N, C-alpha and C positions, 0 to 999 in steps of 0.2 A: 504494500500500500504506500503510495507516495505521501510525502509530508503535507502536500496541499489537501489531501483527503483526510489525513489524520487530524489536522487542525481545521475545524470548520471556519468558514469566513465569518467575521464579526461585522456588525455595523460600524461605521466610522465613529471614533471616539469623540468626546467633547474636546475642545482645545486644551492642550496640556503643555507644560514646560518640558525641557529636556530632562531635568531632574526627575520629574514625575514619570516620564517615559522610561528612564533607566530603572526606577523603582518598580514600575508595573511590569516591565519585560526585561529582567536582568539577563545579561549575557545572551541576548537574542539579536537577530537582524530585524530592523523595522523599516517600513516604507512610510514616508511622511508626505502629507498633502495639506493644502490650505494653510501654508506657513505664513505667519505674520512676521515680516522682517524689520529689524532695527538696522537701518542703513548706516548709522553712525559707527557701529561696531561690526557690521557684516555678518550678523548671526540672527537666527529667528528667535522670537520671544515665545511664541506658542505655535503648535501645529496639531493636526489630527493624525492619528495612527490608522493607516489604511490596511496594514498587514504586518505580521510578525512571525518569527520562527527561528529554528536552529540553523537553517542554511540560508545562504544569501539569496537563493531563488524563492524560498517559501513566501516572503511577503508579496511578491508579484503573482505567484500562483494563487494566493488568497484573494488578491485584488481581482484577478480574472474570474475566479469562482463566484465572487460577489457581484460580478457584472460591472466592475469599475475599470476604466481605461488605465493602463499602466502609464500612459502619457500624462495622466493627471499628477503623478509623482514628479517632483522637481529634482530628484536626485536618485542616485543608486541607493539601495538599502544601506543603512548605517548600523554598525555594531554597538550595542549599548554598553558593553563591557569596557570600551576604551576609556570611558569617563570623560572624554572630551566632547563638547558640543560640536556637531557638524557645522562647518562654515564653508562659504564660497561656492555653493552650488546653485546659484540663482540662475 
């Protein structure tokens, strides 16, 4: 069974911070959409989680299973275990 089928697609989350994303999905890959950017520092302040999982592909598989376009994501999936907020993928 593929990981996309093992983790059912979820509805988009409410807007959350990177810290909340890391707490909610520790050591996972996440696909982020609807990012609110702080242009002064080049980072997002909040975003919605469109998919998550143990592999880099899993978030996009979930987005497809939920009927969301992967073009909606503004970046490649990000790994929450890095502890660093993603930057520069506008």
